[in-house]
C-alpha positions in Angstrom: -40.6 -0.5 28.3 -37.0 -1.4 27.3 -35.1 1.0 25.2 -33.5 -0.4 22.2 -30.0 0.8 21.3 -29.8 2.7 18.0 -28.7 0.5 15.1 -25.0 0.7 14.4 -23.9 2.4 11.2 -22.5 0.1 8.5 -18.7 -0.1 8.5 -17.0 1.6 5.6 -15.3 -1.0 3.3 -11.6 -1.3 4.1 -9.3 -1.0 1.2 -5.7 -2.3 1.2 -3.4 0.3 -0.4 -0.7 -1.8 -2.1 2.2 -0.8 -4.2 5.8 0.4 -4.1 4.5 3.5 -2.2 6.2 2.2 1.0 9.6 2.6 -0.7 9.1 6.1 -2.2 10.3 9.4 -0.7 7.5 11.0 1.3 5.6 7.7 1.6 3.7 8.8 4.7 2.4 12.0 3.0 1.4 9.9 0.0 -0.5 7.5 2.1 -2.3 10.4 3.9 -3.4 11.8 0.6 -4.6 8.3 -0.6 -6.5 7.8 2.6 -8.2 11.1 2.1 -9.3 10.1 -1.4 -10.6 6.9 0.0 -12.6 8.7 2.7 -14.2 11.0 0.1 -15.4 7.8 -1.7 -16.9 6.4 1.5 -14.0 3.9 2.0 -11.4 3.3 4.6 -7.8 3.2 3.3 -5.5 0.8 5.1 -1.8 1.1 4.3 1.1 -1.3 5.1 2.4 1.2 7.8 -0.8 0.8 9.8 -0.2 -1.1 13.0 3.4 -1.6 12.3 5.1 1.1 14.5 7.0 -1.7 16.2 9.0 -2.4 13.1 10.7 1.0 13.2 12.6 -0.1 16.3 13.8 -3.4 15.0 17.2 -4.1 13.4 17.1 -5.0 9.7 17.3 -8.8 8.9 15.4 -11.9 8.0 13.3 -11.9 11.2 12.2 -8.3 10.7 11.4 -9.0 7.0 9.3 -12.0 8.0 7.5 -9.9 10.6 6.6 -7.3 8.0 5.4 -10.0 5.6 3.1 -11.5 8.4 1.8 -8.1 9.4 1.0 -7.2 5.8 -0.8 -10.5 5.3 -2.9 -9.8 8.4 -3.8 -6.4 7.1 -4.9 -7.9 3.8 -7.0 -10.5 5.7 -8.9 -7.7 7.4 -9.6 -5.7 4.2 -12.6 -6.0 1.9 -10.7 -5.1 -1.3 -7.4 -3.9 -2.6 -6.0 -1.2 -4.9 -2.6 -1.9 -6.5 0.1 0.3 -8.1 1.4 -1.3 -11.3 4.2 1.2 -12.0 7.5 -0.2 -13.2 9.8 -0.8 -10.2 13.5 0.3 -9.9 13.6 1.3 -13.5 12.8 -2.1 -14.7 9.8 -3.2 -16.9 8.0 -5.1 -14.1 6.1 -3.9 -11.1 7.2 -4.4 -7.5 7.3 -8.1 -6.9 5.9 -7.9 -3.4 2.8 -6.1 -4.7 2.4 -8.8 -7.4 2.3 -11.4 -4.6 -0.4 -9.3 -2.8 -2.5 -9.2 -5.9 -2.5 -13.0 -6.0 -3.1 -13.4 -2.3 -6.2 -11.1 -2.4 -7.5 -12.6 -5.7 -7.4 -16.0 -4.1 -9.6 -14.6 -1.3 -12.2 -13.6 -3.9 -11.9 -9.9 -3.0 -12.4 -7.0 -5.5 -9.3 -5.5 -6.9 -8.4 -2.4 -8.9 -5.1 -1.1 -10.3 -3.5 2.2 -11.3 -0.3 3.4 -13.0 1.4 6.5 -14.4 2.9 4.5 -17.2 0.3 3.2 -19.6 2.7 1.8 -22.2 2.1 -1.8 -23.2 4.2 -4.2 -21.3 6.3 -5.3 -24.3 7.3 -1.7 -24.9 8.5 -1.5 -21.3 10.6 -4.6 -21.7 12.1 -3.3 -25.0 13.1 0.0 -23.3 14.5 -1.8 -20.3 16.7 -4.1 -22.5 18.0 -1.1 -24.4 18.8 0.9 -21.3 20.2 -2.0 -19.2 21.8 -4.3 -21.7 22.1 -2.3 -25.0 20.2 -4.8 -27.0 16.9 -5.1 -28.8 13.9 -7.4 -29.0 13.7 -9.7 -32.0 10.9 -11.6 -33.7 10.0 -14.7 -31.8 11.1 -18.0 -33.4 8.2 -20.0 -32.1 4.4 -19.2 -32.4 1.2 -19.6 -30.4 0.3 -18.3 -27.0 1.2 -14.8 -25.9 4.2 -13.0 -27.4 5.4 -12.2 -30.9 8.9 -11.1 -29.8 11.7 -12.4 -27.6 14.7 -10.8 -25.9 18.4 -11.5 -26.6 18.3 -14.4 -24.1 15.5 -16.1 -26.1 12.8 -15.3 -23.4 9.4 -14.6 -24.8 8.1 -11.0 -24.3 4.5 -11.6 -23.4 1.3 -9.9 -22.2 0.4 -7.8 -25.3 -2.4 -5.4 -24.7 -1.6 -5.1 -21.0 0.5 -2.6 -19.0 2.0 -5.4 -16.8 2.4 -9.1 -16.7 -0.8 -10.9 -17.5 -0.9 -12.7 -14.2 -0.9 -9.4 -12.2 -3.1 -7.2 -14.4 -5.1 -10.2 -15.4 -6.1 -11.1 -11.8 -7.3 -7.5 -11.3 -9.4 -7.7 -14.5 -10.7 -11.1 -13.6 -12.0 -9.7 -10.3 -14.0 -7.2 -12.4 -11.5 -4.4 -11.9 -9.8 -1.9 -14.3 -6.4 -0.3 -14.5 -6.6 3.5 -14.2 -3.9 5.4 -16.1 -2.9 9.0 -15.6 0.5 10.9 -15.6 -0.3 12.1 -12.0 0.0 9.3 -9.5 -2.8 10.5 -7.1 -5.2 11.2 -10.1 -4.6 7.6 -11.3 -5.2 6.4 -7.8 -8.4 8.4 -7.4 -9.8 6.9 -10.7 -9.0 3.4 -9.4 -10.8 4.1 -6.1 -13.8 5.5 -7.9 -14.0 2.2 -9.9 -13.6 0.1 -6.7 -16.2 2.1 -4.7 -18.8 1.7 -7.4 -18.3 -2.1 -7.5 -18.4 -2.4 -3.8 -21.7 -0.6 -3.7 -23.2 -2.8 -6.4 
């Protein structure tokens, strides 16, 4: 009688941990905490540092930057879903642009997405605060009508995405995937709420 091998256990869904975390002080510790939160939810957190030890020994420059982009793309290809930090980046109104690209990339793959932020203010408020701080001017009533945006900045650019914490194409892609944006003043608490949302949808 042949002995059948025991059935293999199902693999935990792999979650790409995207955001400006890679640039923050103590990034490695933050990612360890995030991976622990993922593990408690039955998920495997995958951060941009994973499998990229070789990058630390390379000189800065275009080729190194392109390598990082390719390695990050490969990590996203191997993940089942993504969770994205939508915090304003470098004291501006908008999120990290690299993370915005990653939202679009994973959305195009049809993967489930979730987002989180410590700053739940509507996007137009963030733009207004940025303009005051950086340029000393204020938003004004928009001269045109229709579409998204009732105000414009001093350069005449429409301030859009009312009702959202970030640009509608970034937050919108997350919501179109069925995801939500978790908000809490504590970064890891907000992250944990996003992971809980993502885990429930992956089990559905």
